PASEBA-1860 file (N, C-alpha, C; in nm, 3 decimals):
! residues 230
1> XXXXXXXX> 0.816/-1.214/1.252/0.842/-1.225/1.131/0.696/-1.165/1.054 ~ 0.722/-1.106/0.929/0.623/-1.032/0.878/0.608/-1.030/0.709 ~ 0.493/-1.063/0.650/0.524/-1.042/0.554/0.413/-0.877/0.507 ~ 0.487/-0.810/0.417/0.442/-0.696/0.369/0.328/-0.685/0.272 ~ 0.227/-0.603/0.251/0.145/-0.589/0.106/0.227/-0.471/0.070 ~ 0.321/-0.476/-0.035/0.407/-0.347/-0.080/0.363/-0.304/-0.209 ~ 0.294/-0.254/-0.270/0.292/-0.173/-0.410/0.376/-0.098/-0.432 ~ 0.438/-0.035/-0.339/0.543/0.066/-0.412/0.504/0.218/-0.403
9> XXXXXXXX> 0.381/0.210/-0.323/0.308/0.384/-0.293/0.363/0.410/-0.159 ~ 0.308/0.532/-0.136/0.342/0.609/-0.027/0.290/0.535/0.092 ~ 0.151/0.472/0.108/0.107/0.386/0.205/0.188/0.253/0.240 ~ 0.223/0.214/0.131/0.260/0.043/0.154/0.461/0.082/0.177 ~ 0.529/0.162/0.123/0.648/0.217/0.149/0.631/0.237/0.315 ~ 0.558/0.329/0.347/0.522/0.338/0.496/0.535/0.236/0.587 ~ 0.440/0.152/0.562/0.378/0.063/0.611/0.513/-0.062/0.629 ~ 0.616/-0.052/0.511/0.739/-0.131/0.527/0.826/-0.095/0.609
17> XXXXXXXX> 0.837/0.031/0.611/0.959/0.103/0.720/0.874/0.078/0.859 ~ 0.752/0.071/0.884/0.695/0.018/1.005/0.715/-0.095/1.039 ~ 0.720/-0.219/0.961/0.747/-0.356/0.976/0.883/-0.365/1.030 ~ 0.968/-0.303/0.914/1.114/-0.310/0.949/1.226/-0.267/1.056 ~ 1.094/-0.175/1.145/1.148/-0.138/1.271/1.081/-0.235/1.377 ~ 1.023/-0.305/1.343/0.958/-0.399/1.428/1.016/-0.550/1.419 ~ 0.995/-0.603/1.328/0.992/-0.750/1.290/1.155/-0.788/1.284 ~ 1.206/-0.915/1.275/1.362/-0.928/1.299/1.361/-0.998/1.150
25> XXXXXXXX> 1.225/-0.999/1.071/1.247/-1.060/0.938/1.127/-1.018/0.839 ~ 1.131/-0.936/0.770/1.016/-0.891/0.655/1.045/-0.950/0.525 ~ 0.933/-0.996/0.452/0.950/-0.977/0.351/0.793/-0.914/0.289 ~ 0.846/-0.898/0.120/0.745/-0.824/0.070/0.638/-0.921/-0.052 ~ 0.489/-0.846/-0.023/0.493/-0.911/-0.162/0.379/-0.825/-0.251 ~ 0.362/-0.850/-0.379/0.270/-0.740/-0.439/0.211/-0.804/-0.583 ~ 0.152/-0.777/-0.607/0.008/-0.843/-0.749/-0.034/-0.765/-0.847 ~ 0.065/-0.871/-0.927/-0.021/-0.799/-1.081/-0.144/-0.819/-1.114
33> XXXXXXXX> -0.238/-0.731/-1.086/-0.360/-0.730/-1.142/-0.407/-0.644/-1.278 ~ -0.316/-0.679/-1.361/-0.372/-0.600/-1.484/-0.365/-0.436/-1.457 ~ -0.317/-0.400/-1.327/-0.368/-0.233/-1.314/-0.299/-0.140/-1.430 ~ -0.389/-0.013/-1.405/-0.356/0.069/-1.513/-0.233/0.136/-1.456 ~ -0.215/0.132/-1.342/-0.079/0.183/-1.293/0.030/0.097/-1.255 ~ 0.036/0.035/-1.320/0.163/-0.087/-1.346/0.290/-0.030/-1.321 ~ 0.316/0.095/-1.348/0.452/0.131/-1.322/0.497/0.167/-1.178 ~ 0.382/0.075/-1.074/0.400/0.080/-0.922/0.492/-0.060/-0.895
41> XXXXXXXX> 0.477/-0.150/-1.001/0.562/-0.245/-1.000/0.704/-0.274/-1.021 ~ 0.750/-0.163/-1.093/0.883/-0.156/-1.124/0.946/-0.046/-0.975 ~ 0.879/0.042/-0.966/0.897/0.136/-0.877/0.920/0.069/-0.716 ~ 0.835/-0.036/-0.711/0.906/-0.065/-0.588/1.013/-0.156/-0.547 ~ 1.108/-0.187/-0.645/1.241/-0.222/-0.638/1.336/-0.093/-0.646 ~ 1.295/-0.019/-0.694/1.357/0.130/-0.637/1.320/0.147/-0.526 ~ 1.230/0.166/-0.461/1.190/0.199/-0.327/1.277/0.093/-0.225 ~ 1.239/-0.042/-0.225/1.313/-0.145/-0.156/1.445/-0.098/-0.185
49> XXXXXXXX> 1.574/-0.070/-0.243/1.663/-0.042/-0.244/1.684/0.084/-0.191 ~ 1.622/0.198/-0.218/1.644/0.301/-0.111/1.601/0.287/0.015 ~ 1.533/0.217/0.094/1.495/0.156/0.205/1.638/0.116/0.280 ~ 1.699/0.021/0.222/1.805/-0.081/0.292/1.904/0.025/0.305 ~ 1.912/0.148/0.225/2.022/0.244/0.230/2.019/0.318/0.325 ~ 1.886/0.312/0.398/1.837/0.423/0.496/1.911/0.400/0.639 ~ 1.869/0.279/0.657/1.924/0.224/0.780/1.983/0.072/0.761 ~ 2.073/0.026/0.802/2.169/-0.115/0.832/2.083/-0.201/0.902
57> XXXXXXXX> 2.036/-0.169/0.974/1.925/-0.273/1.072/1.813/-0.335/0.919 ~ 1.759/-0.204/0.835/1.656/-0.209/0.765/1.693/-0.330/0.668 ~ 1.838/-0.324/0.639/1.879/-0.385/0.536/1.911/-0.520/0.569 ~ 1.937/-0.548/0.698/1.968/-0.691/0.754/1.826/-0.741/0.769 ~ 1.711/-0.679/0.814/1.594/-0.731/0.823/1.525/-0.789/0.669 ~ 1.550/-0.720/0.604/1.446/-0.699/0.465/1.462/-0.858/0.425 ~ 1.405/-0.938/0.355/1.405/-1.033/0.305/1.365/-1.064/0.167 ~ 1.303/-1.166/0.105/1.282/-1.187/-0.019/1.119/-1.111/-0.057
65> XXXXXXXX> 1.133/-1.067/-0.171/1.024/-1.015/-0.257/0.953/-1.085/-0.324 ~ 0.803/-1.096/-0.345/0.760/-1.215/-0.409/0.620/-1.108/-0.461 ~ 0.611/-1.137/-0.627/0.492/-1.084/-0.723/0.435/-1.215/-0.767 ~ 0.301/-1.199/-0.746/0.195/-1.298/-0.789/0.140/-1.257/-0.881 ~ 0.096/-1.321/-1.001/0.040/-1.287/-1.100/-0.135/-1.310/-1.072 ~ -0.204/-1.235/-1.073/-0.352/-1.193/-1.037/-0.437/-1.091/-1.142 ~ -0.362/-1.136/-1.275/-0.436/-1.068/-1.355/-0.565/-1.119/-1.389 ~ -0.609/-1.236/-1.364/-0.800/-1.293/-1.383/-0.882/-1.177/-1.331
73> XXXXXXXX> -0.816/-1.124/-1.196/-0.874/-1.008/-1.147/-0.925/-0.882/-1.206 ~ -0.784/-0.871/-1.290/-0.848/-0.735/-1.370/-0.917/-0.787/-1.504 ~ -0.947/-0.903/-1.536/-0.973/-0.967/-1.652/-1.171/-0.954/-1.591 ~ -1.208/-0.983/-1.483/-1.320/-0.973/-1.448/-1.374/-0.857/-1.400 ~ -1.275/-0.742/-1.381/-1.309/-0.637/-1.344/-1.344/-0.504/-1.458 ~ -1.418/-0.436/-1.409/-1.486/-0.332/-1.501/-1.471/-0.194/-1.450 ~ -1.317/-0.145/-1.395/-1.271/-0.031/-1.310/-1.226/0.063/-1.387 ~ -1.195/0.187/-1.296/-1.080/0.244/-1.373/-0.954/0.229/-1.325
81> XXXXXXXX> -0.903/0.134/-1.283/-0.797/0.082/-1.237/-0.728/-0.010/-1.288 ~ -0.837/-0.059/-1.373/-0.783/-0.184/-1.467/-0.808/-0.163/-1.620 ~ -0.894/-0.047/-1.670/-0.898/-0.015/-1.789/-0.896/0.116/-1.821 ~ -0.883/0.180/-1.912/-0.866/0.332/-1.963/-1.009/0.392/-1.986 ~ -1.038/0.415/-1.851/-1.158/0.492/-1.885/-1.161/0.614/-1.783 ~ -1.259/0.682/-1.778/-1.237/0.813/-1.686/-1.258/0.784/-1.567 ~ -1.201/0.839/-1.460/-1.253/0.834/-1.291/-1.370/0.896/-1.300 ~ -1.465/0.832/-1.214/-1.589/0.902/-1.195/-1.672/0.761/-1.076
89> XXXXXXXX> -1.811/0.871/-1.025/-1.854/0.775/-0.923/-1.930/0.688/-0.969 ~ -1.962/0.591/-0.921/-2.060/0.494/-0.990/-2.195/0.520/-0.898 ~ -2.300/0.394/-0.954/-2.432/0.440/-0.911/-2.440/0.382/-0.742 ~ -2.369/0.331/-0.668/-2.317/0.283/-0.572/-2.268/0.404/-0.505 ~ -2.232/0.527/-0.539/-2.166/0.612/-0.491/-2.008/0.639/-0.479 ~ -1.975/0.499/-0.535/-1.830/0.482/-0.540/-1.756/0.487/-0.631 ~ -1.608/0.517/-0.594/-1.549/0.573/-0.760/-1.474/0.435/-0.824 ~ -1.492/0.481/-0.937/-1.507/0.341/-0.982/-1.380/0.277/-1.054
97> XXXXXXXX> -1.254/0.368/-0.926/-1.136/0.314/-0.909/-1.123/0.163/-0.825 ~ -1.251/0.183/-0.758/-1.265/0.044/-0.656/-1.253/-0.065/-0.739 ~ -1.192/-0.159/-0.714/-1.155/-0.325/-0.745/-1.266/-0.412/-0.646 ~ -1.419/-0.458/-0.700/-1.428/-0.546/-0.579/-1.385/-0.639/-0.568 ~ -1.360/-0.659/-0.448/-1.286/-0.804/-0.361/-1.116/-0.757/-0.375 ~ -1.060/-0.689/-0.425/-0.939/-0.689/-0.452/-0.852/-0.682/-0.325 ~ -0.886/-0.617/-0.216/-0.818/-0.621/-0.107/-0.842/-0.754/-0.006 ~ -0.944/-0.822/-0.042/-0.976/-0.931/0.031/-0.904/-1.040/-0.059
105> XXXXXXXX> -0.912/-1.028/-0.174/-0.847/-1.148/-0.261/-0.678/-1.126/-0.201 ~ -0.616/-0.993/-0.219/-0.484/-1.001/-0.209/-0.408/-1.049/-0.032 ~ -0.534/-1.046/0.073/-0.507/-1.095/0.186/-0.486/-1.219/0.194 ~ -0.604/-1.299/0.121/-0.608/-1.406/0.118/-0.459/-1.489/0.051 ~ -0.448/-1.444/-0.071/-0.317/-1.528/-0.119/-0.214/-1.456/-0.039 ~ -0.177/-1.359/0.043/-0.081/-1.294/0.108/-0.051/-1.413/0.232 ~ -0.167/-1.431/0.322/-0.159/-1.550/0.385/-0.152/-1.689/0.352 ~ -0.159/-1.698/0.225/-0.153/-1.833/0.193/0.042/-1.846/0.200
113> XXXXXXXX> 0.063/-1.744/0.109/0.261/-1.722/0.094/0.278/-1.719/0.234 ~ 0.256/-1.655/0.337/0.295/-1.614/0.502/0.273/-1.798/0.595 ~ 0.204/-1.839/0.506/0.145/-2.005/0.591/0.243/-2.043/0.551 ~ 0.325/-2.052/0.410/0.468/-2.124/0.393/0.550/-2.099/0.369 ~ 0.594/-1.945/0.420/0.681/-1.908/0.435/0.721/-1.896/0.622 ~ 0.628/-1.935/0.700/0.627/-1.935/0.794/0.613/-1.764/0.891 ~ 0.537/-1.724/0.800/0.516/-1.570/0.884/0.386/-1.535/0.946 ~ 0.397/-1.514/1.059/0.284/-1.491/1.120/0.240/-1.314/1.115
121> XXXXXXXX> 0.272/-1.196/1.091/0.199/-1.102/1.048/0.209/-1.055/0.938 ~ 0.089/-1.007/0.878/0.074/-0.953/0.745/0.030/-0.819/0.764 ~ 0.095/-0.745/0.713/0.087/-0.559/0.716/0.066/-0.535/0.536 ~ -0.036/-0.463/0.593/-0.121/-0.392/0.475/-0.160/-0.248/0.531 ~ -0.164/-0.165/0.418/-0.171/-0.032/0.413/-0.317/0.042/0.442 ~ -0.443/-0.014/0.460/-0.589/-0.001/0.446/-0.592/0.130/0.569 ~ -0.683/0.202/0.525/-0.742/0.270/0.617/-0.855/0.368/0.598 ~ -0.908/0.360/0.664/-1.074/0.400/0.634/-1.083/0.574/0.740
129> XXXXXXXX> -0.961/0.620/0.748/-0.991/0.769/0.799/-0.992/0.899/0.707 ~ -0.882/0.857/0.593/-0.837/0.952/0.490/-0.841/0.868/0.379 ~ -0.963/0.794/0.330/-0.968/0.705/0.222/-1.031/0.770/0.112 ~ -1.058/0.685/-0.041/-1.127/0.650/-0.152/-1.264/0.629/-0.091 ~ -1.291/0.577/-0.004/-1.464/0.533/-0.019/-1.466/0.358/-0.008 ~ -1.343/0.288/-0.024/-1.349/0.172/-0.064/-1.359/0.095/0.061 ~ -1.502/0.003/0.054/-1.544/-0.062/0.148/-1.443/-0.170/0.221 ~ -1.326/-0.277/0.124/-1.292/-0.312/0.178/-1.156/-0.284/0.250
137> XXXXXXXX> -1.149/-0.131/0.268/-1.028/-0.093/0.337/-1.082/-0.052/0.474 ~ -1.175/-0.103/0.524/-1.246/-0.040/0.662/-1.176/-0.156/0.753 ~ -1.183/-0.104/0.870/-1.143/-0.181/0.992/-1.211/-0.347/1.017 ~ -1.373/-0.290/0.979/-1.447/-0.436/1.027/-1.396/-0.515/0.890 ~ -1.396/-0.496/0.770/-1.335/-0.573/0.699/-1.216/-0.671/0.701 ~ -1.111/-0.619/0.766/-0.992/-0.637/0.780/-0.985/-0.734/0.890 ~ -1.082/-0.705/0.988/-1.086/-0.791/1.107/-1.177/-0.941/1.099 ~ -1.270/-0.904/0.973/-1.339/-1.021/0.927/-1.267/-1.079/0.882
145> XXXXXXXX> -1.168/-1.071/0.769/-1.110/-1.139/0.705/-0.980/-1.210/0.796 ~ -0.919/-1.146/0.895/-0.860/-1.200/0.997/-0.912/-1.330/1.032 ~ -1.002/-1.320/1.105/-1.090/-1.440/1.145/-1.135/-1.527/1.041 ~ -1.127/-1.496/0.928/-1.136/-1.600/0.849/-1.041/-1.691/0.800 ~ -0.937/-1.609/0.815/-0.800/-1.669/0.759/-0.727/-1.789/0.864 ~ -0.763/-1.695/0.968/-0.715/-1.800/1.086/-0.797/-1.941/1.107 ~ -0.924/-1.928/1.098/-1.027/-2.039/1.104/-0.972/-2.085/0.966 ~ -0.989/-2.038/0.856/-0.951/-2.142/0.771/-0.840/-2.223/0.720
153> XXXXXXXX> -0.739/-2.162/0.774/-0.581/-2.182/0.776/-0.542/-2.252/0.924 ~ -0.628/-2.296/0.996/-0.587/-2.319/1.140/-0.457/-2.260/1.166 ~ -0.439/-2.101/1.187/-0.319/-2.020/1.211/-0.388/-1.935/1.323 ~ -0.276/-1.850/1.313/-0.282/-1.712/1.453/-0.228/-1.610/1.359 ~ -0.270/-1.557/1.229/-0.202/-1.465/1.178/-0.284/-1.351/1.260 ~ -0.177/-1.250/1.262/-0.248/-1.080/1.301/-0.237/-0.998/1.177 ~ -0.320/-0.942/1.115/-0.315/-0.847/1.013/-0.292/-0.718/1.067 ~ -0.213/-0.668/1.029/-0.148/-0.515/1.124/-0.201/-0.405/1.003
161> XXXXXXXX> -0.262/-0.327/1.039/-0.259/-0.177/0.961/-0.283/-0.064/1.047 ~ -0.115/-0.059/1.033/-0.086/0.099/1.116/-0.094/0.244/1.053 ~ -0.182/0.237/0.948/-0.260/0.331/0.885/-0.388/0.371/0.910 ~ -0.460/0.262/0.950/-0.612/0.241/0.951/-0.682/0.385/1.024 ~ -0.615/0.430/1.142/-0.713/0.537/1.192/-0.584/0.650/1.209 ~ -0.493/0.716/1.103/-0.451/0.836/1.070/-0.443/0.870/0.948 ~ -0.485/0.988/0.928/-0.495/1.020/0.822/-0.386/1.059/0.694 ~ -0.338/1.131/0.578/-0.254/1.120/0.509/-0.154/1.205/0.552
169> XXXXXXXX> -0.169/1.340/0.636/-0.076/1.392/0.705/0.002/1.296/0.806 ~ -0.092/1.270/0.868/0.034/1.178/0.986/0.073/1.069/0.941 ~ 0.027/0.986/0.794/0.130/0.902/0.763/0.269/0.959/0.723 ~ 0.253/1.100/0.650/0.354/1.183/0.611/0.468/1.189/0.776 ~ 0.390/1.212/0.862/0.469/1.229/0.994/0.537/1.119/1.027 ~ 0.432/1.019/1.051/0.507/0.884/1.046/0.606/0.824/1.019 ~ 0.622/0.821/0.863/0.756/0.843/0.737/0.870/0.888/0.843 ~ 0.844/1.042/0.835/0.978/1.112/0.897/1.001/1.071/1.045
177> XXXXXXXX> 0.905/1.000/1.111/0.962/0.975/1.253/1.008/0.806/1.229 ~ 0.984/0.756/1.139/1.031/0.615/1.117/1.186/0.627/1.046 ~ 1.197/0.722/0.926/1.310/0.696/0.868/1.382/0.851/0.839 ~ 1.323/0.962/0.893/1.360/1.044/0.897/1.367/1.146/0.753 ~ 1.427/1.254/0.714/1.421/1.313/0.570/1.432/1.211/0.443 ~ 1.561/1.129/0.490/1.570/1.037/0.399/1.457/0.958/0.352 ~ 1.356/0.924/0.454/1.246/0.840/0.389/1.121/0.920/0.287 ~ 1.100/1.048/0.375/1.040/1.127/0.332/1.071/1.168/0.194
185> XXXXXXXX> 1.206/1.172/0.153/1.275/1.180/0.034/1.250/1.068/-0.048 ~ 1.262/0.944/-0.017/1.213/0.817/-0.107/1.060/0.839/-0.135 ~ 0.998/0.882/-0.019/0.827/0.901/-0.092/0.809/0.920/-0.190 ~ 0.870/1.111/-0.204/0.848/1.184/-0.282/0.910/1.143/-0.414 ~ 1.059/1.133/-0.401/1.122/1.083/-0.534/1.112/0.949/-0.590 ~ 1.042/0.832/-0.538/1.063/0.702/-0.585/0.932/0.627/-0.545 ~ 0.859/0.665/-0.451/0.725/0.582/-0.454/0.662/0.623/-0.571 ~ 0.513/0.548/-0.592/0.436/0.565/-0.657/0.307/0.490/-0.648
193> XXXXXXXX> 0.179/0.635/-0.672/0.040/0.629/-0.588/-0.047/0.647/-0.684 ~ -0.030/0.745/-0.803/-0.079/0.812/-0.916/-0.187/0.662/-0.981 ~ -0.341/0.688/-0.984/-0.395/0.594/-1.052/-0.362/0.616/-1.205 ~ -0.309/0.690/-1.270/-0.306/0.717/-1.411/-0.171/0.633/-1.435 ~ -0.077/0.648/-1.325/0.037/0.581/-1.376/0.139/0.688/-1.435 ~ 0.097/0.790/-1.436/0.196/0.912/-1.449/0.327/0.930/-1.372 ~ 0.445/0.945/-1.459/0.558/0.993/-1.333/0.641/1.106/-1.412 ~ 0.598/1.183/-1.514/0.696/1.272/-1.554/0.671/1.390/-1.487
201> XXXXXXXX> 0.538/1.449/-1.457/0.558/1.575/-1.382/0.586/1.547/-1.203 ~ 0.696/1.628/-1.145/0.750/1.602/-1.004/0.691/1.701/-0.919 ~ 0.598/1.681/-0.828/0.530/1.797/-0.726/0.606/1.783/-0.614 ~ 0.601/1.876/-0.544/0.666/1.880/-0.428/0.617/1.744/-0.339 ~ 0.510/1.664/-0.352/0.466/1.553/-0.268/0.509/1.447/-0.382 ~ 0.557/1.378/-0.473/0.610/1.351/-0.528/0.549/1.290/-0.675 ~ 0.536/1.234/-0.773/0.515/1.202/-0.903/0.360/1.188/-0.931 ~ 0.310/1.239/-1.030/0.187/1.209/-1.044/0.072/1.268/-1.126
209> XXXXXXXX> -0.021/1.267/-1.160/-0.093/1.341/-1.278/-0.146/1.469/-1.202 ~ -0.185/1.479/-1.054/-0.207/1.565/-0.958/-0.357/1.605/-0.947 ~ -0.449/1.495/-1.059/-0.587/1.516/-1.019/-0.705/1.420/-0.978 ~ -0.594/1.271/-0.976/-0.683/1.165/-0.949/-0.704/1.132/-0.808 ~ -0.803/1.071/-0.793/-0.829/1.077/-0.609/-0.734/1.019/-0.522 ~ -0.658/0.976/-0.616/-0.517/0.903/-0.489/-0.401/1.026/-0.480 ~ -0.370/1.104/-0.609/-0.277/1.261/-0.635/-0.352/1.361/-0.491 ~ -0.500/1.344/-0.550/-0.547/1.466/-0.418/-0.541/1.424/-0.303
217> XXXXXXXX> -0.534/1.296/-0.224/-0.530/1.276/-0.081/-0.383/1.312/-0.062 ~ -0.250/1.266/-0.181/-0.140/1.241/-0.110/-0.093/1.393/-0.103 ~ -0.132/1.486/-0.186/-0.120/1.646/-0.191/-0.158/1.715/-0.112 ~ -0.309/1.677/-0.061/-0.367/1.785/0.068/-0.296/1.695/0.172 ~ -0.262/1.593/0.175/-0.179/1.540/0.311/-0.045/1.589/0.354 ~ 0.024/1.653/0.235/0.153/1.655/0.204/0.167/1.808/0.286 ~ 0.034/1.843/0.217/0.029/2.051/0.263/-0.005/2.065/0.393 ~ -0.086/1.947/0.446/-0.126/1.976/0.598/-0.024/1.939/0.682
225> XXXXXX> 0.061/1.823/0.656/0.179/1.781/0.721/0.327/1.888/0.739 ~ 0.332/1.969/0.595/0.399/2.094/0.609/0.378/2.209/0.658 ~ 0.242/2.224/0.671/0.190/2.338/0.769/0.181/2.315/0.899 ~ 0.206/2.172/0.957/0.173/2.133/1.107/0.031/2.156/1.114 ~ -0.035/2.176/1.055/-0.211/2.195/1.077/-0.259/2.068/1.085 ~ -0.200/1.952/1.144/-0.245/1.834/1.209/-0.262/1.801/1.354
END
């Protein structure tokens, strides 16, 4: 039984499909933290509906969805992901889309919910192979968090990160393996990854501004996957 951190983006949608293939019961969780691209909170419902139409097994296994209000996180952050500012590198050489503590807080709240719901696996889309440099996406951070959660809650949670060691091209390939053309089409048509929250223009790889770090990674991965150069 699993709880998936599901934002409605490409990575979390692929993780949700991955979980639906493996666990008899799967629930999803999202967080409203005052994000600039809050359109993702709307798209995630569209994506969930699309996924249950892909495979009857997924429809049987997909359980309730949860959205938690974490706007206090946005209030104490000064980032391009939580305010209207240009995306750039900070003095620490990190993109200013990095929200300090975000993934750690997400995992803590997800574990608290999983504890109450009787879910032992927490699935998240962190990746340090092909990412924007966020330190809380690294495998060491996730493993340390798993230890802390299990000690602090006297539990045996497993934090699954199926994308940790694959790049965006292989993420597209994984989606194809899990759900065929239907899942790939859902990623392109319905998921949302763009940091600026733009859904107007549709590119071959999906909707987005086309120039923020999230869009660039997604587009490059798509082209690499389509060309077979991975």
